[in-house]
mmCIF file of the N, C-alpha and C atoms, coordinates in Angstrom:
data_MODEL
# 
_entry.id   MODEL 
# 
loop_
_atom_site.group_PDB 
_atom_site.id 
_atom_site.type_symbol 
_atom_site.label_atom_id 
_atom_site.label_alt_id 
_atom_site.label_comp_id 
_atom_site.label_asym_id 
_atom_site.label_entity_id 
_atom_site.label_seq_id 
_atom_site.pdbx_PDB_ins_code 
_atom_site.Cartn_x 
_atom_site.Cartn_y 
_atom_site.Cartn_z 
_atom_site.occupancy 
_atom_site.B_iso_or_equiv 
_atom_site.pdbx_formal_charge 
_atom_site.auth_seq_id 
_atom_site.auth_comp_id 
_atom_site.auth_asym_id 
_atom_site.auth_atom_id 
_atom_site.pdbx_PDB_model_num 
ATOM 1   N N  . MET A 1 1  ? -4.139  4.979   8.684   1.00 0.00 ? 1  MET A N  1 
ATOM 2   C CA . MET A 1 1  ? -2.806  5.107   9.339   1.00 0.00 ? 1  MET A CA 1 
ATOM 3   C C  . MET A 1 1  ? -1.811  4.214   8.681   1.00 0.00 ? 1  MET A C  1 
ATOM 4   N N  . GLU A 1 2  ? -0.665  4.582   8.385   1.00 0.00 ? 2  GLU A N  1 
ATOM 5   C CA . GLU A 1 2  ? 0.355   3.860   7.794   1.00 0.00 ? 2  GLU A CA 1 
ATOM 6   C C  . GLU A 1 2  ? 1.118   3.112   8.942   1.00 0.00 ? 2  GLU A C  1 
ATOM 7   N N  . THR A 1 3  ? 1.256   1.832   8.689   1.00 0.00 ? 3  THR A N  1 
ATOM 8   C CA . THR A 1 3  ? 1.960   0.982   9.757   1.00 0.00 ? 3  THR A CA 1 
ATOM 9   C C  . THR A 1 3  ? 2.858   0.018   9.060   1.00 0.00 ? 3  THR A C  1 
ATOM 10  N N  . LEU A 1 4  ? 4.192   -0.026  9.697   1.00 0.00 ? 4  LEU A N  1 
ATOM 11  C CA . LEU A 1 4  ? 5.105   -0.974  9.289   1.00 0.00 ? 4  LEU A CA 1 
ATOM 12  C C  . LEU A 1 4  ? 5.427   -1.871  10.511  1.00 0.00 ? 4  LEU A C  1 
ATOM 13  N N  . GLU A 1 5  ? 5.381   -3.235  10.253  1.00 0.00 ? 5  GLU A N  1 
ATOM 14  C CA . GLU A 1 5  ? 5.454   -4.111  11.285  1.00 0.00 ? 5  GLU A CA 1 
ATOM 15  C C  . GLU A 1 5  ? 6.558   -5.085  10.953  1.00 0.00 ? 5  GLU A C  1 
ATOM 16  N N  . PHE A 1 6  ? 7.557   -5.302  11.765  1.00 0.00 ? 6  PHE A N  1 
ATOM 17  C CA . PHE A 1 6  ? 8.673   -6.178  11.509  1.00 0.00 ? 6  PHE A CA 1 
ATOM 18  C C  . PHE A 1 6  ? 8.659   -7.318  12.684  1.00 0.00 ? 6  PHE A C  1 
ATOM 19  N N  . ILE A 1 7  ? 8.776   -8.547  12.170  1.00 0.00 ? 7  ILE A N  1 
ATOM 20  C CA . ILE A 1 7  ? 8.937   -9.701  13.046  1.00 0.00 ? 7  ILE A CA 1 
ATOM 21  C C  . ILE A 1 7  ? 10.415  -10.288 12.753  1.00 0.00 ? 7  ILE A C  1 
ATOM 22  N N  . ILE A 1 8  ? 11.190  -10.295 13.770  1.00 0.00 ? 8  ILE A N  1 
ATOM 23  C CA . ILE A 1 8  ? 12.569  -10.852 13.615  1.00 0.00 ? 8  ILE A CA 1 
ATOM 24  C C  . ILE A 1 8  ? 12.566  -12.298 14.239  1.00 0.00 ? 8  ILE A C  1 
ATOM 25  N N  . TYR A 1 9  ? 12.955  -13.262 13.540  1.00 0.00 ? 9  TYR A N  1 
ATOM 26  C CA . TYR A 1 9  ? 13.053  -14.618 13.993  1.00 0.00 ? 9  TYR A CA 1 
ATOM 27  C C  . TYR A 1 9  ? 14.458  -14.861 14.398  1.00 0.00 ? 9  TYR A C  1 
ATOM 28  N N  . PRO A 1 10 ? 14.589  -15.821 15.272  1.00 0.00 ? 10 PRO A N  1 
ATOM 29  C CA . PRO A 1 10 ? 15.983  -16.256 15.941  1.00 0.00 ? 10 PRO A CA 1 
ATOM 30  C C  . PRO A 1 10 ? 16.885  -16.560 14.773  1.00 0.00 ? 10 PRO A C  1 
ATOM 31  N N  . ASP A 1 11 ? 16.460  -17.058 13.699  1.00 0.00 ? 11 ASP A N  1 
ATOM 32  C CA . ASP A 1 11 ? 17.431  -17.440 12.676  1.00 0.00 ? 11 ASP A CA 1 
ATOM 33  C C  . ASP A 1 11 ? 17.770  -16.306 11.738  1.00 0.00 ? 11 ASP A C  1 
ATOM 34  N N  . GLY A 1 12 ? 17.341  -14.996 12.120  1.00 0.00 ? 12 GLY A N  1 
ATOM 35  C CA . GLY A 1 12 ? 17.652  -13.863 11.353  1.00 0.00 ? 12 GLY A CA 1 
ATOM 36  C C  . GLY A 1 12 ? 16.768  -13.418 10.250  1.00 0.00 ? 12 GLY A C  1 
ATOM 37  N N  . ARG A 1 13 ? 15.751  -14.262 9.923   1.00 0.00 ? 13 ARG A N  1 
ATOM 38  C CA . ARG A 1 13 ? 14.783  -13.857 9.036   1.00 0.00 ? 13 ARG A CA 1 
ATOM 39  C C  . ARG A 1 13 ? 13.928  -12.688 9.538   1.00 0.00 ? 13 ARG A C  1 
ATOM 40  N N  . VAL A 1 14 ? 13.491  -11.731 8.663   1.00 0.00 ? 14 VAL A N  1 
ATOM 41  C CA . VAL A 1 14 ? 12.707  -10.744 9.012   1.00 0.00 ? 14 VAL A CA 1 
ATOM 42  C C  . VAL A 1 14 ? 11.451  -10.593 8.106   1.00 0.00 ? 14 VAL A C  1 
ATOM 43  N N  . VAL A 1 15 ? 10.218  -10.655 8.729   1.00 0.00 ? 15 VAL A N  1 
ATOM 44  C CA . VAL A 1 15 ? 8.993   -10.448 8.053   1.00 0.00 ? 15 VAL A CA 1 
ATOM 45  C C  . VAL A 1 15 ? 8.464   -9.136  8.194   1.00 0.00 ? 15 VAL A C  1 
ATOM 46  N N  . GLU A 1 16 ? 8.257   -8.415  7.143   1.00 0.00 ? 16 GLU A N  1 
ATOM 47  C CA . GLU A 1 16 ? 7.839   -7.067  7.202   1.00 0.00 ? 16 GLU A CA 1 
ATOM 48  C C  . GLU A 1 16 ? 6.495   -6.941  6.589   1.00 0.00 ? 16 GLU A C  1 
ATOM 49  N N  . THR A 1 17 ? 5.448   -6.368  7.310   1.00 0.00 ? 17 THR A N  1 
ATOM 50  C CA . THR A 1 17 ? 4.192   -6.030  6.919   1.00 0.00 ? 17 THR A CA 1 
ATOM 51  C C  . THR A 1 17 ? 3.840   -4.680  6.867   1.00 0.00 ? 17 THR A C  1 
ATOM 52  N N  . VAL A 1 18 ? 3.306   -4.163  5.717   1.00 0.00 ? 18 VAL A N  1 
ATOM 53  C CA . VAL A 1 18 ? 3.040   -2.911  5.474   1.00 0.00 ? 18 VAL A CA 1 
ATOM 54  C C  . VAL A 1 18 ? 1.480   -2.746  5.354   1.00 0.00 ? 18 VAL A C  1 
ATOM 55  N N  . THR A 1 19 ? 0.748   -1.900  6.178   1.00 0.00 ? 19 THR A N  1 
ATOM 56  C CA . THR A 1 19 ? -0.626  -1.523  6.086   1.00 0.00 ? 19 THR A CA 1 
ATOM 57  C C  . THR A 1 19 ? -0.744  -0.058  6.056   1.00 0.00 ? 19 THR A C  1 
ATOM 58  N N  . GLY A 1 20 ? -2.005  0.132   5.415   1.00 0.00 ? 20 GLY A N  1 
ATOM 59  C CA . GLY A 1 20 ? -2.383  1.632   5.309   1.00 0.00 ? 20 GLY A CA 1 
ATOM 60  C C  . GLY A 1 20 ? -1.784  2.419   4.147   1.00 0.00 ? 20 GLY A C  1 
ATOM 61  N N  . ILE A 1 21 ? -1.067  1.691   3.240   1.00 0.00 ? 21 ILE A N  1 
ATOM 62  C CA . ILE A 1 21 ? -0.524  2.447   2.101   1.00 0.00 ? 21 ILE A CA 1 
ATOM 63  C C  . ILE A 1 21 ? -1.050  1.760   0.820   1.00 0.00 ? 21 ILE A C  1 
ATOM 64  N N  . SER A 1 22 ? -1.758  2.485   0.110   1.00 0.00 ? 22 SER A N  1 
ATOM 65  C CA . SER A 1 22 ? -2.288  1.988   -1.220  1.00 0.00 ? 22 SER A CA 1 
ATOM 66  C C  . SER A 1 22 ? -1.415  2.058   -2.357  1.00 0.00 ? 22 SER A C  1 
ATOM 67  N N  . GLY A 1 23 ? -1.454  0.980   -3.099  1.00 0.00 ? 23 GLY A N  1 
ATOM 68  C CA . GLY A 1 23 ? -0.598  1.026   -4.372  1.00 0.00 ? 23 GLY A CA 1 
ATOM 69  C C  . GLY A 1 23 ? 0.784   0.637   -4.187  1.00 0.00 ? 23 GLY A C  1 
ATOM 70  N N  . SER A 1 24 ? 1.595   0.904   -5.263  1.00 0.00 ? 24 SER A N  1 
ATOM 71  C CA . SER A 1 24 ? 2.996   0.448   -5.102  1.00 0.00 ? 24 SER A CA 1 
ATOM 72  C C  . SER A 1 24 ? 3.840   1.339   -4.228  1.00 0.00 ? 24 SER A C  1 
ATOM 73  N N  . SER A 1 25 ? 3.328   2.441   -3.886  1.00 0.00 ? 25 SER A N  1 
ATOM 74  C CA . SER A 1 25 ? 4.057   3.384   -3.041  1.00 0.00 ? 25 SER A CA 1 
ATOM 75  C C  . SER A 1 25 ? 4.664   2.777   -1.790  1.00 0.00 ? 25 SER A C  1 
ATOM 76  N N  . CYS A 1 26 ? 4.158   1.524   -1.372  1.00 0.00 ? 26 CYS A N  1 
ATOM 77  C CA . CYS A 1 26 ? 4.674   0.962   -0.151  1.00 0.00 ? 26 CYS A CA 1 
ATOM 78  C C  . CYS A 1 26 ? 6.138   0.522   -0.475  1.00 0.00 ? 26 CYS A C  1 
ATOM 79  N N  . ALA A 1 27 ? 6.490   0.164   -1.694  1.00 0.00 ? 27 ALA A N  1 
ATOM 80  C CA . ALA A 1 27 ? 7.845   -0.191  -1.973  1.00 0.00 ? 27 ALA A CA 1 
ATOM 81  C C  . ALA A 1 27 ? 8.726   0.966   -1.863  1.00 0.00 ? 27 ALA A C  1 
ATOM 82  N N  . GLU A 1 28 ? 8.380   2.141   -2.151  1.00 0.00 ? 28 GLU A N  1 
ATOM 83  C CA . GLU A 1 28 ? 9.185   3.287   -1.957  1.00 0.00 ? 28 GLU A CA 1 
ATOM 84  C C  . GLU A 1 28 ? 9.426   3.641   -0.508  1.00 0.00 ? 28 GLU A C  1 
ATOM 85  N N  . VAL A 1 29 ? 8.374   3.405   0.304   1.00 0.00 ? 29 VAL A N  1 
ATOM 86  C CA . VAL A 1 29 ? 8.575   3.643   1.750   1.00 0.00 ? 29 VAL A CA 1 
ATOM 87  C C  . VAL A 1 29 ? 9.607   2.698   2.374   1.00 0.00 ? 29 VAL A C  1 
ATOM 88  N N  . THR A 1 30 ? 9.547   1.416   1.931   1.00 0.00 ? 30 THR A N  1 
ATOM 89  C CA . THR A 1 30 ? 10.333  0.419   2.552   1.00 0.00 ? 30 THR A CA 1 
ATOM 90  C C  . THR A 1 30 ? 11.680  0.124   1.915   1.00 0.00 ? 30 THR A C  1 
ATOM 91  N N  . ALA A 1 31 ? 11.954  0.721   0.870   1.00 0.00 ? 31 ALA A N  1 
ATOM 92  C CA . ALA A 1 31 ? 13.165  0.518   0.147   1.00 0.00 ? 31 ALA A CA 1 
ATOM 93  C C  . ALA A 1 31 ? 14.456  0.680   0.974   1.00 0.00 ? 31 ALA A C  1 
ATOM 94  N N  . ALA A 1 32 ? 14.542  1.817   1.595   1.00 0.00 ? 32 ALA A N  1 
ATOM 95  C CA . ALA A 1 32 ? 15.796  1.995   2.355   1.00 0.00 ? 32 ALA A CA 1 
ATOM 96  C C  . ALA A 1 32 ? 15.772  1.117   3.508   1.00 0.00 ? 32 ALA A C  1 
ATOM 97  N N  . ILE A 1 33 ? 14.724  0.744   4.117   1.00 0.00 ? 33 ILE A N  1 
ATOM 98  C CA . ILE A 1 33 ? 14.867  -0.243  5.222   1.00 0.00 ? 33 ILE A CA 1 
ATOM 99  C C  . ILE A 1 33 ? 15.337  -1.586  4.718   1.00 0.00 ? 33 ILE A C  1 
ATOM 100 N N  . GLU A 1 34 ? 14.761  -1.958  3.686   1.00 0.00 ? 34 GLU A N  1 
ATOM 101 C CA . GLU A 1 34 ? 15.045  -3.335  3.174   1.00 0.00 ? 34 GLU A CA 1 
ATOM 102 C C  . GLU A 1 34 ? 16.482  -3.395  2.654   1.00 0.00 ? 34 GLU A C  1 
ATOM 103 N N  . GLU A 1 35 ? 17.072  -2.251  2.251   1.00 0.00 ? 35 GLU A N  1 
ATOM 104 C CA . GLU A 1 35 ? 18.467  -2.221  1.671   1.00 0.00 ? 35 GLU A CA 1 
ATOM 105 C C  . GLU A 1 35 ? 19.304  -2.379  2.934   1.00 0.00 ? 35 GLU A C  1 
ATOM 106 N N  . GLN A 1 36 ? 18.943  -1.888  4.093   1.00 0.00 ? 36 GLN A N  1 
ATOM 107 C CA . GLN A 1 36 ? 19.774  -2.039  5.321   1.00 0.00 ? 36 GLN A CA 1 
ATOM 108 C C  . GLN A 1 36 ? 19.608  -3.470  5.942   1.00 0.00 ? 36 GLN A C  1 
ATOM 109 N N  . LEU A 1 37 ? 18.455  -4.087  5.766   1.00 0.00 ? 37 LEU A N  1 
ATOM 110 C CA . LEU A 1 37 ? 18.282  -5.367  6.251   1.00 0.00 ? 37 LEU A CA 1 
ATOM 111 C C  . LEU A 1 37 ? 18.984  -6.460  5.540   1.00 0.00 ? 37 LEU A C  1 
ATOM 112 N N  . GLY A 1 38 ? 19.200  -6.305  4.184   1.00 0.00 ? 38 GLY A N  1 
ATOM 113 C CA . GLY A 1 38 ? 19.923  -7.430  3.431   1.00 0.00 ? 38 GLY A CA 1 
ATOM 114 C C  . GLY A 1 38 ? 19.070  -7.764  2.254   1.00 0.00 ? 38 GLY A C  1 
ATOM 115 N N  . CYS A 1 39 ? 19.307  -9.046  1.909   1.00 0.00 ? 39 CYS A N  1 
ATOM 116 C CA . CYS A 1 39 ? 18.653  -9.630  0.649   1.00 0.00 ? 39 CYS A CA 1 
ATOM 117 C C  . CYS A 1 39 ? 17.208  -9.919  0.881   1.00 0.00 ? 39 CYS A C  1 
ATOM 118 N N  . VAL A 1 40 ? 16.331  -9.446  -0.047  1.00 0.00 ? 40 VAL A N  1 
ATOM 119 C CA . VAL A 1 40 ? 15.041  -9.726  0.109   1.00 0.00 ? 40 VAL A CA 1 
ATOM 120 C C  . VAL A 1 40 ? 14.740  -11.105 -0.726  1.00 0.00 ? 40 VAL A C  1 
ATOM 121 N N  . ILE A 1 41 ? 14.182  -12.056 -0.094  1.00 0.00 ? 41 ILE A N  1 
ATOM 122 C CA . ILE A 1 41 ? 14.045  -13.375 -0.626  1.00 0.00 ? 41 ILE A CA 1 
ATOM 123 C C  . ILE A 1 41 ? 12.693  -13.423 -1.374  1.00 0.00 ? 41 ILE A C  1 
ATOM 124 N N  . SER A 1 42 ? 11.609  -12.937 -0.699  1.00 0.00 ? 42 SER A N  1 
ATOM 125 C CA . SER A 1 42 ? 10.444  -12.921 -1.247  1.00 0.00 ? 42 SER A CA 1 
ATOM 126 C C  . SER A 1 42 ? 9.448   -11.847 -0.871  1.00 0.00 ? 42 SER A C  1 
ATOM 127 N N  . GLN A 1 43 ? 8.457   -11.541 -1.714  1.00 0.00 ? 43 GLN A N  1 
ATOM 128 C CA . GLN A 1 43 ? 7.520   -10.536 -1.447  1.00 0.00 ? 43 GLN A CA 1 
ATOM 129 C C  . GLN A 1 43 ? 6.050   -10.999 -1.732  1.00 0.00 ? 43 GLN A C  1 
ATOM 130 N N  . GLN A 1 44 ? 5.228   -10.685 -0.845  1.00 0.00 ? 44 GLN A N  1 
ATOM 131 C CA . GLN A 1 44 ? 3.714   -11.097 -1.128  1.00 0.00 ? 44 GLN A CA 1 
ATOM 132 C C  . GLN A 1 44 ? 2.866   -9.856  -1.086  1.00 0.00 ? 44 GLN A C  1 
ATOM 133 N N  . PRO A 1 45 ? 2.517   -9.246  -2.241  1.00 0.00 ? 45 PRO A N  1 
ATOM 134 C CA . PRO A 1 45 ? 1.718   -8.046  -2.168  1.00 0.00 ? 45 PRO A CA 1 
ATOM 135 C C  . PRO A 1 45 ? 0.240   -8.358  -1.536  1.00 0.00 ? 45 PRO A C  1 
ATOM 136 N N  . THR A 1 46 ? -0.186  -7.435  -0.808  1.00 0.00 ? 46 THR A N  1 
ATOM 137 C CA . THR A 1 46 ? -1.575  -7.577  -0.221  1.00 0.00 ? 46 THR A CA 1 
ATOM 138 C C  . THR A 1 46 ? -2.578  -6.912  -1.160  1.00 0.00 ? 46 THR A C  1 
ATOM 139 N N  . SER A 1 47 ? -3.823  -6.964  -0.703  1.00 0.00 ? 47 SER A N  1 
ATOM 140 C CA . SER A 1 47 ? -4.879  -6.357  -1.577  1.00 0.00 ? 47 SER A CA 1 
ATOM 141 C C  . SER A 1 47 ? -4.761  -4.791  -1.603  1.00 0.00 ? 47 SER A C  1 
ATOM 142 N N  . GLU A 1 48 ? -4.077  -4.231  -0.556  1.00 0.00 ? 48 GLU A N  1 
ATOM 143 C CA . GLU A 1 48 ? -3.818  -2.762  -0.515  1.00 0.00 ? 48 GLU A CA 1 
ATOM 144 C C  . GLU A 1 48 ? -2.905  -2.419  -1.653  1.00 0.00 ? 48 GLU A C  1 
ATOM 145 N N  . TYR A 1 49 ? -1.897  -3.338  -1.921  1.00 0.00 ? 49 TYR A N  1 
ATOM 146 C CA . TYR A 1 49 ? -0.955  -3.127  -3.053  1.00 0.00 ? 49 TYR A CA 1 
ATOM 147 C C  . TYR A 1 49 ? -1.717  -2.804  -4.350  1.00 0.00 ? 49 TYR A C  1 
ATOM 148 N N  . PHE A 1 50 ? -2.757  -3.573  -4.612  1.00 0.00 ? 50 PHE A N  1 
ATOM 149 C CA . PHE A 1 50 ? -3.480  -3.542  -5.900  1.00 0.00 ? 50 PHE A CA 1 
ATOM 150 C C  . PHE A 1 50 ? -4.511  -2.474  -5.790  1.00 0.00 ? 50 PHE A C  1 
ATOM 151 N N  . ALA A 1 51 ? -4.863  -1.950  -4.724  1.00 0.00 ? 51 ALA A N  1 
ATOM 152 C CA . ALA A 1 51 ? -5.732  -0.792  -4.609  1.00 0.00 ? 51 ALA A CA 1 
ATOM 153 C C  . ALA A 1 51 ? -5.265  0.568   -5.196  1.00 0.00 ? 51 ALA A C  1 
ATOM 154 N N  . GLU A 1 52 ? -6.084  1.371   -5.869  1.00 0.00 ? 52 GLU A N  1 
ATOM 155 C CA . GLU A 1 52 ? -5.647  2.658   -6.439  1.00 0.00 ? 52 GLU A CA 1 
ATOM 156 C C  . GLU A 1 52 ? -5.877  3.645   -5.372  1.00 0.00 ? 52 GLU A C  1 
ATOM 157 N N  . ALA A 1 53 ? -4.966  4.494   -5.155  1.00 0.00 ? 53 ALA A N  1 
ATOM 158 C CA . ALA A 1 53 ? -5.176  5.714   -4.234  1.00 0.00 ? 53 ALA A CA 1 
ATOM 159 C C  . ALA A 1 53 ? -6.109  6.609   -4.952  1.00 0.00 ? 53 ALA A C  1 
ATOM 160 N N  . LEU A 1 54 ? -7.078  7.139   -4.074  1.00 0.00 ? 54 LEU A N  1 
ATOM 161 C CA . LEU A 1 54 ? -7.991  8.197   -4.508  1.00 0.00 ? 54 LEU A CA 1 
ATOM 162 C C  . LEU A 1 54 ? -7.543  9.531   -4.329  1.00 0.00 ? 54 LEU A C  1 
ATOM 163 N N  . ASP A 1 55 ? -7.637  10.396  -5.297  1.00 0.00 ? 55 ASP A N  1 
ATOM 164 C CA . ASP A 1 55 ? -7.289  11.808  -5.356  1.00 0.00 ? 55 ASP A CA 1 
ATOM 165 C C  . ASP A 1 55 ? -8.612  12.569  -5.154  1.00 0.00 ? 55 ASP A C  1 
ATOM 166 N N  . VAL A 1 56 ? -9.031  12.615  -3.890  1.00 0.00 ? 56 VAL A N  1 
ATOM 167 C CA . VAL A 1 56 ? -10.229 13.386  -3.619  1.00 0.00 ? 56 VAL A CA 1 
ATOM 168 C C  . VAL A 1 56 ? -10.294 14.785  -4.015  1.00 0.00 ? 56 VAL A C  1 
ATOM 169 N N  . GLU A 1 57 ? -9.263  15.461  -3.756  1.00 0.00 ? 57 GLU A N  1 
ATOM 170 C CA . GLU A 1 57 ? -9.122  16.869  -4.007  1.00 0.00 ? 57 GLU A CA 1 
ATOM 171 C C  . GLU A 1 57 ? -9.082  17.313  -5.383  1.00 0.00 ? 57 GLU A C  1 
ATOM 172 N N  . GLY A 1 58 ? -8.522  16.430  -6.262  1.00 0.00 ? 58 GLY A N  1 
ATOM 173 C CA . GLY A 1 58 ? -8.443  16.727  -7.708  1.00 0.00 ? 58 GLY A CA 1 
ATOM 174 C C  . GLY A 1 58 ? -9.673  16.297  -8.518  1.00 0.00 ? 58 GLY A C  1 
ATOM 175 N N  . GLN A 1 59 ? -10.650 15.593  -7.913  1.00 0.00 ? 59 GLN A N  1 
ATOM 176 C CA . GLN A 1 59 ? -11.730 15.159  -8.685  1.00 0.00 ? 59 GLN A CA 1 
ATOM 177 C C  . GLN A 1 59 ? -12.882 16.278  -8.808  1.00 0.00 ? 59 GLN A C  1 
ATOM 178 N N  . GLN A 1 60 ? -13.528 16.174  -10.047 1.00 0.00 ? 60 GLN A N  1 
ATOM 179 C CA . GLN A 1 60 ? -14.486 17.188  -10.206 1.00 0.00 ? 60 GLN A CA 1 
ATOM 180 C C  . GLN A 1 60 ? -15.859 16.514  -9.668  1.00 0.00 ? 60 GLN A C  1 
ATOM 181 N N  . SER A 1 61 ? -16.857 17.332  -9.409  1.00 0.00 ? 61 SER A N  1 
ATOM 182 C CA . SER A 1 61 ? -18.097 16.873  -8.863  1.00 0.00 ? 61 SER A CA 1 
ATOM 183 C C  . SER A 1 61 ? -18.759 16.089  -9.916  1.00 0.00 ? 61 SER A C  1 
ATOM 184 N N  . ILE A 1 62 ? -19.466 15.047  -9.442  1.00 0.00 ? 62 ILE A N  1 
ATOM 185 C CA . ILE A 1 62 ? -20.055 14.136  -10.359 1.00 0.00 ? 62 ILE A CA 1 
ATOM 186 C C  . ILE A 1 62 ? -21.569 14.856  -10.795 1.00 0.00 ? 62 ILE A C  1 
ATOM 187 N N  . PRO A 1 63 ? -21.743 14.916  -11.969 1.00 0.00 ? 63 PRO A N  1 
ATOM 188 C CA . PRO A 1 63 ? -23.121 15.541  -12.436 1.00 0.00 ? 63 PRO A CA 1 
ATOM 189 C C  . PRO A 1 63 ? -24.208 14.574  -12.046 1.00 0.00 ? 63 PRO A C  1 
ATOM 190 N N  . GLN A 1 64 ? -25.328 15.426  -11.576 1.00 0.00 ? 64 GLN A N  1 
ATOM 191 C CA . GLN A 1 64 ? -26.552 14.723  -11.078 1.00 0.00 ? 64 GLN A CA 1 
ATOM 192 C C  . GLN A 1 64 ? -27.143 14.070  -12.300 1.00 0.00 ? 64 GLN A C  1 
ATOM 193 N N  . ILE A 1 65 ? -27.700 12.836  -12.213 1.00 0.00 ? 65 ILE A N  1 
ATOM 194 C CA . ILE A 1 65 ? -28.392 12.099  -13.310 1.00 0.00 ? 65 ILE A CA 1 
ATOM 195 C C  . ILE A 1 65 ? -29.982 12.486  -13.103 1.00 0.00 ? 65 ILE A C  1 
ATOM 196 N N  . VAL A 1 66 ? -30.528 12.952  -14.246 1.00 0.00 ? 66 VAL A N  1 
ATOM 197 C CA . VAL A 1 66 ? -31.924 13.213  -14.299 1.00 0.00 ? 66 VAL A CA 1 
ATOM 198 C C  . VAL A 1 66 ? -32.628 12.118  -14.949 1.00 0.00 ? 66 VAL A C  1 
ATOM 199 N N  . HIS A 1 67 ? -33.608 11.613  -14.270 1.00 0.00 ? 67 HIS A N  1 
ATOM 200 C CA . HIS A 1 67 ? -34.428 10.475  -14.835 1.00 0.00 ? 67 HIS A CA 1 
ATOM 201 C C  . HIS A 1 67 ? -35.673 11.072  -15.444 1.00 0.00 ? 67 HIS A C  1 
ATOM 202 N N  . SER A 1 68 ? -36.107 10.492  -16.522 1.00 0.00 ? 68 SER A N  1 
ATOM 203 C CA . SER A 1 68 ? -37.358 10.996  -17.270 1.00 0.00 ? 68 SER A CA 1 
ATOM 204 C C  . SER A 1 68 ? -38.638 10.586  -16.380 1.00 0.00 ? 68 SER A C  1 
ATOM 205 N N  . GLN A 1 69 ? -39.672 11.290  -16.687 1.00 0.00 ? 69 GLN A N  1 
ATOM 206 C CA . GLN A 1 69 ? -40.821 11.006  -15.859 1.00 0.00 ? 69 GLN A CA 1 
ATOM 207 C C  . GLN A 1 69 ? -41.781 10.057  -16.419 1.00 0.00 ? 69 GLN A C  1 
ATOM 208 N N  . TRP A 1 70 ? -41.448 9.410   -17.424 1.00 0.00 ? 70 TRP A N  1 
ATOM 209 C CA . TRP A 1 70 ? -42.320 8.423   -18.039 1.00 0.00 ? 70 TRP A CA 1 
ATOM 210 C C  . TRP A 1 70 ? -41.880 7.011   -17.959 1.00 0.00 ? 70 TRP A C  1 
# 
């Protein structure tokens, strides 16, 4: 499940946390929101940012490995 969490501090700072989106596509999802919020001072990618999205539908079946009898 994709989740965007925003914490807004009294001094105006906003901390945005994105979960459930693999790879750099989270930047595409949040770009319009960040543009409306103002200047982005820093970004800290999570482990999900560096994960590759799996394309399960487009993958071929993995051939079965046959082991020798000796």
